[in-house]
Every structure is written in C-alpha cells, then in structure tokens.
C-alpha positions in Angstrom: 98.4 97.0 122.6 102.1 96.2 122.5 104.5 97.7 120.0 105.1 94.3 118.4 101.4 93.7 117.8 101.1 97.2 116.3 103.6 96.4 113.6 101.9 94.2 111.0 103.0 93.0 107.6 101.7 91.1 104.7 104.6 89.9 102.5 104.1 88.3 99.1 107.0 86.9 97.1 106.0 87.6 93.5 108.6 85.2 92.3 106.8 82.3 94.0 103.5 83.3 92.5 105.0 83.4 89.0 106.7 80.1 89.5 103.3 78.6 90.6 102.0 79.7 87.2 104.9 78.2 85.4 106.4 81.6 84.6 109.9 82.2 85.9 110.9 85.4 84.2 110.1 88.8 85.7 111.2 92.4 85.6 114.9 93.1 85.8 116.2 94.8 88.9 114.9 98.4 89.2 112.1 97.8 86.6 108.6 98.3 87.8 106.1 95.4 88.2 103.5 94.9 85.6 101.0 96.5 88.0 101.9 99.8 89.6 103.3 99.6 93.1 100.6 102.1 94.2 98.0 104.1 92.3 98.5 107.8 91.6 97.9 109.9 94.7 98.3 106.9 97.1 101.8 107.7 98.4 102.8 110.6 100.6 106.5 109.7 100.0 108.3 107.5 97.6 111.9 106.6 96.7 114.0 104.1 94.8 116.2 101.5 96.3 119.9 101.3 95.3 122.2 98.3 95.8 125.9 98.1 96.8 126.9 99.0 93.2 124.6 102.1 93.3 122.3 100.4 90.8 118.5 100.6 90.9 117.0 97.6 92.7 113.5 98.5 93.7 111.0 101.0 94.9 109.1 102.0 98.1 105.8 104.0 98.3 104.7 105.2 101.7 101.2 106.4 102.8 100.8 108.4 106.0 98.0 107.2 108.2 95.7 110.0 109.3 95.6 108.4 112.8 99.3 107.7 113.1 101.4 105.1 111.5 102.7 104.4 108.0 101.8 101.9 105.3 104.7 100.9 103.0 104.7 99.0 99.8 108.0 97.7 98.7 109.1 96.1 95.4 112.6 94.7 95.5 114.8 92.8 93.0 118.3 91.3 93.0 118.1 89.6 96.4 119.2 86.1 97.3 116.3 83.7 97.7 114.9 83.7 101.2 114.0 86.0 104.0 115.6 89.5 104.4 115.6 91.9 107.3 114.3 95.4 106.6 114.6 98.3 109.1 114.1 102.1 109.4 117.3 104.0 109.8 118.0 107.5 111.1 119.4 109.4 108.1 118.3 109.7 104.4 121.8 109.0 103.0 122.5 106.0 100.7 125.6 107.7 99.1 128.2 105.4 100.6 126.9 102.3 98.8 130.3 100.7 98.3 130.8 100.9 102.1 127.5 99.3 103.0 125.2 102.3 103.6 126.7 103.2 106.9 125.8 106.8 106.3 122.2 105.9 107.0 123.1 105.7 110.7 121.5 103.3 113.2 117.9 102.3 113.7 115.2 104.7 114.5 115.0 104.2 118.3 114.0 107.3 120.2 112.9 105.2 123.2 116.2 103.3 123.6 114.6 99.9 123.4 116.2 96.7 122.4 115.9 95.4 118.9 113.4 92.7 117.9 109.7 92.2 117.3 109.9 89.1 119.5 112.1 90.7 122.2 110.4 91.3 125.5 112.5 94.5 125.9 111.7 95.7 122.4 110.9 96.4 119.7 112.6 99.5 118.4 110.4 101.7 116.3 112.6 100.8 113.3 111.8 97.1 113.5 109.8 95.5 110.7 108.9 92.0 109.6 111.2 90.3 107.1 110.4 90.2 103.4 110.8 87.1 101.3 112.5 86.9 97.9 111.8 84.1 95.5 114.1 82.2 93.2 114.3 85.1 90.8 115.4 87.5 93.6 112.1 89.5 93.6 110.0 90.4 96.6 107.0 92.6 97.1 105.5 93.4 100.5 103.0 95.7 102.2 104.0 96.6 105.7 102.2 98.7 108.4 104.1 100.2 111.3 101.9 102.0 113.9 105.0 103.1 116.0 106.1 105.8 113.5 104.6 108.5 111.3 105.9 110.3 108.3 105.2 113.7 109.7 104.6 115.3 113.1 100.9 116.0 113.7 98.4 116.1 116.5 97.0 112.7 115.5 100.5 111.2 115.4 101.3 112.6 118.8 98.0 111.3 120.2 98.8 107.9 118.8 102.4 108.0 120.2 103.8 107.7 116.7 107.3 109.0 116.3 107.7 111.3 113.2 110.4 110.1 110.7 110.9 113.0 108.4 113.0 115.7 110.0 116.0 117.7 108.7 117.9 114.7 107.6 115.0 112.4 106.7 115.3 108.6 107.2 116.3 105.5 105.2 114.9 102.1 104.6 117.6 99.4 104.7 117.3 95.8 103.4 119.7 93.3 104.8 121.5 90.2 103.4 119.9 87.7 105.8 116.7 87.3 107.9 116.2 89.2 111.1 115.6 86.7 114.0 113.7 89.5 115.8 115.5 88.8 119.1 119.3 89.1 119.0 121.2 92.4 119.2 121.8 94.7 117.5 120.1 93.8 114.2 118.8 90.2 114.7 121.7 88.6 112.8 120.5 90.2 109.5 124.1 90.8 108.4 125.2 93.3 105.7 123.1 96.1 104.3 122.4 95.3 100.7 119.8 97.9 99.6 118.9 101.4 100.7 116.2 103.9 100.0 116.4 107.5 101.2 113.3 109.4 102.2 113.5 113.2 102.6 111.1 116.0 103.2 109.4 117.1 100.0 109.6 113.7 98.3 
C-alpha cells in the first residue's frame, strides 16, 4: 500500500452544514463546538491552535493507533472560506506567531521524500489532506495518517510509522491556501496562519 493511500481524511465543513439548515452563526474563534471534539479519554494528545495574533483559533485531539498511525480531529475557526493546507512540522514551537510560526521548523520528513500526496516521489510523512472552511471561517475534520505515530513502540516500528513525539515534540500547521499536493516545497499553500504545539506529556 502506498504512503498516499495510507493517509486518509474525512473533512466536514461545519459552516456549510449550518448554512444548509439556515443557521449562519457559530462559535467564535477558539470556542468549542456544541458537541465535544472528542469524548473523555479518546485523545492521547491535545492542544489548542493559535493564530498570527497569538489568539485561540481552534483545537486538535489526537488518538494513537495501537497498530501504528494517528487519528486527528481538528476544529478550526477564523479561516478564509475555502481549502487550507495542513501539515505536520518538526518542532512544538508556536511562539513566533507574529513571524509566521517559523520556529516550528520544516515538515516531518525522515525519508527525504518530495512533498505531496499526489507526487510520484512523495509524499512526506507530514503531508495531510486539505481542510475546508465555510463562509463563517469554521472547519472541522477527522484525519488519519498511517505514516506516523505519536510514540515509539514495537507496533509502530512494525508498521513503519515514524514517531512524532521526541524531545522537541511536533507542531500542526494550517496554511492560508490549499495544498495542490504536487508542487514543492509546500504545494503552494502559502503563509502559515495557525499552529498547535504537541509535546510529550500533553
């Protein structure tokens, strides 16, 4: 099974669902959805997203698959309407928000592959499907990536899943534009607009 096929996502723009029901208002940026992002005990790691002004703009909950891989649920707000790239980055550091979250480093790519889920020379282990934000700027998604694991384990090693949590953790970065899943280095996704830092013990 190829790496691209192993990375699967189901993205649901909550704003579109609300609009279909004739309801256009939703939670403000950083406020939780009416339903919890994940039930108690579901997540092995969780963090809040911050935006370029260091304000709260969403949440992520991550479950570690016992056979390798991670399942992520994200709830984002304050985005422009449309598709947005989302990637795994090397360092759990969102402190330089005004400078565009450069402290989070580059993509998680221990195999030195090219970027892109549609790239014949890729993908990087960091690569994920785009998420879609509706007219109110809100997006929710559930994303599975079988190329990585939260923690090092025998099962993860057997599955060839690269552990993400090390001494400096990792970050989840959301971009201004869609990822085209082919071009280098980030699929034309443009500026980093939101960041969540995941560290050991969270």
